C-alpha positions in Angstrom: 43.3 -3.3 2.8 44.1 -5.3 -0.4 40.4 -5.5 -1.2 40.1 -1.7 -0.9 43.1 -1.1 -3.1 41.6 -3.5 -5.7 38.2 -1.8 -5.6 39.7 1.7 -6.0 41.9 0.5 -8.9 38.9 -1.1 -10.6 36.7 2.0 -10.2 39.5 4.1 -11.7 39.8 1.7 -14.7 36.0 2.0 -15.5 36.0 5.8 -15.1 39.2 6.6 -17.1 38.2 4.2 -19.9 34.9 5.9 -20.2 36.4 9.3 -20.3 39.1 8.4 -22.8 36.5 7.4 -25.4 33.8 10.0 -24.7 31.1 9.7 -22.2 27.7 10.8 -20.9 27.5 11.5 -17.1 24.5 12.1 -14.9 24.3 13.1 -11.2 21.1 13.0 -9.2 21.1 14.2 -5.6 18.2 13.9 -3.1 17.4 14.4 0.5 14.7 12.7 2.6 13.3 13.0 6.0 11.3 10.1 7.4 9.3 9.1 10.5 8.8 5.5 11.5 6.5 4.1 14.2 6.8 0.5 15.4 4.7 -1.2 18.1 7.4 -3.8 18.8 10.8 -2.1 18.8 12.7 -5.0 20.3 10.8 -7.7 18.3 9.6 -9.6 21.3 6.6 -11.9 21.7 5.5 -10.3 25.0 6.1 -7.0 26.7 6.2 -5.1 23.5 7.7 -1.5 23.4 6.7 1.1 20.9 9.1 3.6 19.4 9.3 6.6 17.0 12.4 7.0 14.8 13.3 10.0 12.7 15.8 9.7 9.9 17.5 12.4 7.8 19.0 11.0 4.6 21.0 12.9 2.0 21.8 10.7 -1.0 23.1 10.7 -4.6 23.4 8.5 -7.6 26.1 9.2 -10.2 26.4 7.4 -13.6 29.0 7.6 -16.3 28.4 5.8 -19.6 31.1 5.4 -22.4 31.2 3.5 -25.6 33.0 0.5 -24.1 32.5 0.9 -20.4 30.3 2.4 -17.7 29.9 2.8 -14.0 27.2 3.7 -11.4 27.6 4.6 -7.8 25.0 5.3 -5.2 25.5 6.5 -1.6 22.9 7.1 1.1 24.0 8.0 4.6 21.3 8.7 7.2 21.1 9.5 10.8 18.5 7.8 13.0 17.1 9.7 16.0 15.1 7.6 18.4 12.4 9.1 20.7 12.5 6.8 23.8 15.7 4.9 23.3 18.1 7.7 22.3 21.1 5.5 23.3 20.5 3.7 19.9 20.9 6.9 17.9 23.3 6.2 15.1 24.5 6.6 11.5 23.3 4.3 8.8 25.2 3.9 5.5 24.4 2.3 2.2 26.7 2.4 -0.8 26.6 0.5 -4.1 28.9 0.4 -7.1 28.4 -1.3 -10.5 30.9 -1.0 -13.3 31.5 -2.8 -16.6 34.1 -2.6 -19.4 34.6 -4.4 -22.7 38.3 -5.3 -22.4 38.4 -7.2 -25.7 36.1 -8.1 -28.5 33.2 -10.1 -27.0 34.8 -10.1 -23.6 33.4 -8.1 -20.7 34.5 -7.4 -17.2 31.9 -6.6 -14.5 32.5 -5.4 -11.0 29.9 -4.9 -8.2 30.2 -3.9 -4.6 27.6 -3.3 -1.9 28.1 -1.9 1.6 25.6 -1.7 4.4 26.1 -0.3 8.0 23.1 -0.1 10.3 21.7 -1.0 13.7 18.2 -1.9 12.3 17.7 -5.6 12.5 15.2 -5.9 9.6 16.7 -3.4 7.1 18.9 -5.7 4.9 16.0 -6.7 2.7 15.4 -3.1 1.6 18.7 -3.0 -0.3 18.3 -5.5 -3.1 19.5 -3.5 -6.1 20.0 -6.3 -8.7 17.7 -9.1 -9.7 20.6 -11.4 -8.7 22.1 -9.7 -5.6 25.7 -10.3 -4.6 24.6 -11.6 -1.2 21.4 -13.5 -0.7 18.9 -12.0 1.6 19.4 -13.0 5.2 16.2 -15.0 6.0 17.4 -15.9 9.6 16.2 -14.0 12.6 18.1 -10.9 14.0 16.7 -9.0 17.0 19.6 -7.1 18.5 19.9 -3.3 18.1 23.7 -3.1 18.1 25.4 -2.0 14.9 26.5 -4.5 12.2 27.9 -4.0 8.8 28.3 -6.1 5.7 30.3 -5.7 2.5 29.9 -7.9 -0.6 32.0 -7.6 -3.8 32.1 -9.5 -7.0 34.2 -9.4 -10.2 33.1 -11.4 -13.2 34.7 -12.0 -16.6 32.4 -13.1 -19.4 33.3 -14.2 -23.0 30.8 -14.6 -25.7 32.0 -17.1 -28.4 28.7 -17.8 -30.2 25.3 -16.3 -30.6 24.0 -18.1 -27.5 27.3 -19.6 -26.3 29.3 -18.0 -23.4 31.7 -18.8 -20.6 32.4 -16.9 -17.4 34.8 -16.8 -14.5 34.3 -14.9 -11.3 35.2 -14.3 -7.7 33.0 -13.0 -4.8 33.9 -12.0 -1.3 31.6 -11.0 1.5 32.1 -10.3 5.2 29.8 -9.6 8.1 30.9 -7.8 11.3 28.7 -7.5 14.4 29.2 -5.3 17.5 26.9 -7.7 19.3 29.0 -10.6 20.5 26.0 -13.0 20.4 26.1 -12.8 16.6 29.1 -14.3 14.7 31.3 -12.5 12.3 31.9 -14.3 9.1 33.9 -14.2 5.8 32.7 -15.9 2.6 35.2 -16.5 -0.3 33.6 -17.8 -3.5 35.3 -18.4 -6.9 32.9 -19.7 -9.6 32.9 -20.7 -13.2 30.2 -21.4 -15.8 29.6 -22.4 -19.4 26.6 -22.2 -21.7 26.9 -24.1 -25.0 24.4 -25.0 -27.7 25.1 -27.9 -30.0 22.5 -26.7 -32.4 19.2 -24.9 -32.4 17.5 -27.5 -30.2 20.1 -28.9 -27.7 22.0 -26.9 -25.2 24.1 -27.4 -22.1 24.6 -25.3 -19.0 27.4 -26.0 -16.5 28.2 -24.2 -13.3 30.7 -24.9 -10.6 31.8 -23.0 -7.5 33.8 -23.3 -4.3 32.9 -21.6 -1.1 35.2 -21.1 1.9 33.4 -20.1 5.1 35.4 -18.6 8.0 33.8 -17.7 11.3 35.1 -16.0 14.4 35.6 -17.9 17.7 34.2 -17.0 21.1 34.6 -18.6 24.5 31.2 -17.4 25.6 29.0 -18.7 22.7 28.8 -21.6 20.4 30.4 -20.8 17.1 30.0 -22.2 13.6 32.7 -24.4 12.2 34.8 -23.3 9.2 34.1 -25.2 6.1 34.9 -25.9 2.4 31.9 -26.4 0.1 32.1 -27.6 -3.4 29.0 -27.5 -5.7 28.3 -28.3 -9.3 25.2 -27.9 -11.5 24.7 -29.6 -14.9 21.6 -29.0 -17.1 20.8 -30.4 -20.5 18.2 -28.3 -22.4 16.0 -29.2 -25.4 14.0 -26.6 -27.3 10.7 -28.1 -28.5 9.6 -24.7 -29.9 10.8 -21.1 -29.6 8.6 -20.7 -26.5 8.7 -24.1 -24.9 11.8 -26.0 -23.6 12.4 -29.0 -21.4 15.5 -29.7 -19.3 17.1 -32.4 -17.2 19.6 -31.5 -14.5 21.8 -32.7 -11.7 23.1 -30.8 -8.7 25.9 -32.1 -6.4 27.1 -30.5 -3.2 29.9 -31.6 -0.9 30.2 -30.0 2.5 33.5 -30.5 4.4 33.7 -29.1 7.9 37.1 -28.3 9.4 36.4 -29.8 12.9 32.9 -31.3 12.9 32.5 -34.9 11.8 29.0 -34.4 10.3 30.1 -33.7 6.7 27.5 -34.4 4.0 26.9 -34.7 0.3 23.7 -33.7 -1.5 22.5 -35.3 -4.8 19.6 -33.7 -6.6 18.4 -34.8 -10.0 15.7 -32.5 -11.5 13.5 -32.4 -14.6 11.4 -29.5 -15.7 10.1 -27.1 -18.3 10.5 -23.4 -19.3 7.5 -21.9 -21.1 7.4 -18.3 -22.3 3.6 -17.8 -22.6 3.8 -14.1 -23.6 6.0 -11.1 -22.9 4.9 -10.8 -19.3 4.4 -14.4 -18.4 7.2 -17.0 -17.9 6.6 -20.4 -16.4 9.6 -22.3 -15.1 9.0 -25.5 -13.2 11.6 -28.0 -12.0 10.6 -31.1 -10.0 13.4 -33.1 -8.3 14.4 -35.3 -5.5 17.2 -34.4 -3.2 19.2 -36.8 -1.0 21.4 -35.4 1.8 23.8 -38.2 2.9 25.3 -37.3 6.3 28.4 -39.0 7.6 27.3 -39.3 11.2 23.5 -38.6 11.6 20.3 -39.4 9.9 20.0 -38.7 6.2 17.5 -36.3 4.8 15.6 -36.6 1.5 12.5 -35.5 -0.2 10.8 -34.0 -3.3 11.5 -30.4 -4.2 9.9 -27.9 -6.5 12.8 -26.0 -7.9 12.0 -23.0 -9.9 9.7 -20.0 -10.3 6.1 -19.6 -11.4 6.0 -16.0 -12.5 3.1 -14.1 -13.9 2.6 -10.3 -14.4 -0.7 -9.0 -15.4 -0.3 -5.5 -16.8 -3.2 -3.1 -17.4 -3.6 0.6 -18.2 -2.5 2.0 -14.8 -0.9 -0.8 -12.9 0.3 -4.4 -12.7 0.0 -7.5 -10.6 2.8 -10.1 -10.1 2.7 -13.5 -8.4 5.7 -15.7 -7.9 6.3 -19.0 -6.1 9.3 -21.1 -5.5 10.8 -23.8 -3.3 14.1 -25.7 -3.1 17.0 -26.0 -0.7 20.0 -23.9 0.1 22.7 -23.6 2.8 22.1 -20.9 5.4 25.4 -19.3 6.4 26.9 -15.9 6.6 23.8 -14.2 8.2 22.6 -13.3 11.7 22.4 -17.1 12.4 24.3 -19.9 10.7 21.7 -22.7 10.5 23.1 -25.0 7.8 21.0 -26.9 5.3 17.7 -25.2 4.6 14.6 -26.5 2.8 12.4 -23.5 1.9 9.0 -22.7 0.3 7.9 -19.2 -0.5 5.2 -17.2 -2.3 5.4 -13.5 -3.2 2.6 -11.1 -4.4 3.0 -7.5 -5.6 0.5 -5.1 -7.1 0.7 -1.4 -8.1 -1.8 1.1 -9.4 -1.8 4.7 -10.6 -4.9 6.4 -9.3 -4.0 9.7 -10.9 -0.9 11.2 -12.7 0.6 12.1 -9.3 -0.9 9.5 -6.9 0.0 5.8 -6.9 -0.4 2.9 -4.6 1.1 -0.5 -4.1 0.4 -3.8 -2.2 2.9 -6.5 -1.3 2.8 -9.7 0.7 5.0 -12.8 1.1 5.1 -16.1 3.0 8.2 -18.2 3.5 8.8 -21.4 5.4 12.3 -22.5 6.3 13.1 -26.0 7.5 16.6 -26.1 8.9 18.3 -29.5 9.2 20.8 -29.2 12.0 24.3 -30.8 12.0 23.6 -32.5 15.3 20.9 -34.7 16.8 18.8 -31.8 18.0 15.2 -31.5 16.6 14.8 -29.8 13.2 13.8 -26.1 13.3 11.0 -24.5 11.2 10.4 -20.8 10.8 7.3 -19.3 9.2 7.6 -15.6 8.1 4.7 -13.7 6.8 4.7 -10.0 5.6 1.9 -7.8 4.4 2.4 -4.2 3.3 0.7 -1.3 1.5 1.9 2.1 0.4 0.7 5.3 -1.1 2.9 7.8 -3.0 1.9 11.4 -3.8 3.9 13.8 -6.0 2.6 17.3 -5.3 5.5 18.8 -7.2 7.9 17.5 -9.9 10.8 17.8 -7.4 9.1 16.3 -4.3 7.1 13.2 -3.3 5.6 12.0 -0.1 5.2 8.3 0.7 3.1 6.7 3.4 3.3 3.0 4.0 2.4 0.3 6.4 3.8 -3.2 7.1 2.8 -6.1 9.2 5.4 -8.8 9.9 5.0 -12.0 11.9 7.5 -14.8 12.7 6.4 -18.2 14.0 9.3 -20.5 15.0 9.8 -23.8 16.7 12.0 -21.8 19.1 9.5 -19.7 21.2 11.9 -16.9 21.9 12.1 -16.2 18.2 8.4 -15.5 17.8 7.1 -12.0 17.3 4.8 -9.8 15.3 5.2 -6.1 14.4 3.2 -3.3 13.0 5.1 -0.5 11.4 4.1 2.8 9.8 6.4 4.9 7.7 6.1 8.4 6.3 8.9 9.9 4.1 9.3 13.2 2.3 11.9 13.3 -0.5 13.2 16.2 -2.4 15.1 15.7 -5.7 15.7 17.6 -8.9 13.1 17.3 -11.7 15.8 16.0 -14.0 19.3 14.6 -13.2 22.2 16.9 -13.9 23.8 15.7 -17.2 27.1 16.2 -19.0 28.0 14.9 -22.4 31.5 14.8 -24.0 
């Protein structure tokens, strides 16, 4: 209840501040009807069942922009109607809020909140609004068709005290609730702080520290995760050789302290790398490091990591191509499965092309390998997830578009019951105004 009161109060602050100093407001409604076919409704390796699902989705996006503050809110409810398995008919909801206000000179307050309510086990990845989402995409495996819902909120205060110097302080809270008792409910509490400071035109320092408290439910019928306290710090020293080329040395430290388990651990990860802005559309960021996970009770883990992104976008007259690769380690909690320390490798490819003024197409593919290091002597688990998709969009009218898409997904895991492959076809018709409704004061 307290979090809801805070959210409403913050939204009111953003909106009233904008109105008080003049504002520009836009409102864009839409309505969509979609049809989905899947050849593997229950995401099983054998005895696959196909299914057709119809969705009806009214939606809107409203924005208000003032001189010193602004806000945006989007809401998309939809009702899913299943052909064979009508007992799974249900509502789906997605809402997103983003607001900001300059509360003092060079000081800015940002607030974001994202809410998802659905029974679709693979739908979370569709709702990544920001380049840095509040909650990381859940890369673990969910198969159940019972409803679950997640809310993630973040408030961040940033102060600029130099041309390139800034400090920030923030707090994030996320919770996951599942109707299916085989999946754990969880709460994540995460205060964080950071600083960027340049000693001169060539030398800079970036510091980040955060604390994460993980709380999980308890169940007499299923194994549950242990509550924990996690402290993490990241220090990076940067040297600009030229305007386009920089090198850095960094060190990351993580301390995991479980409430009941004895397998606490610490991670030490020195890194070295470069950032190179080749041109406007090409940025190369490479960080090579070595991590050492020292576990209190079981065997230690260590290895070389490639920490960073290799991004390249080729733009041409009617389209673009983007290729990105990265690897590193993270801690996998607060998802469908809580699997602990995760060493990952991934590659993503995207391409789009405008065939005509009203017809465009896109391609996308990705591959990700996750190696989970368990907190007990059981064997390590590896999951390989591959996705390939293609889409075609046609705008016969300025206020209507039709999208037809296809996706193939396959999961290959050390746990045989997690394996599956799925072919899905989607067709969606969306109606929307040619231009958003606009008000200026």
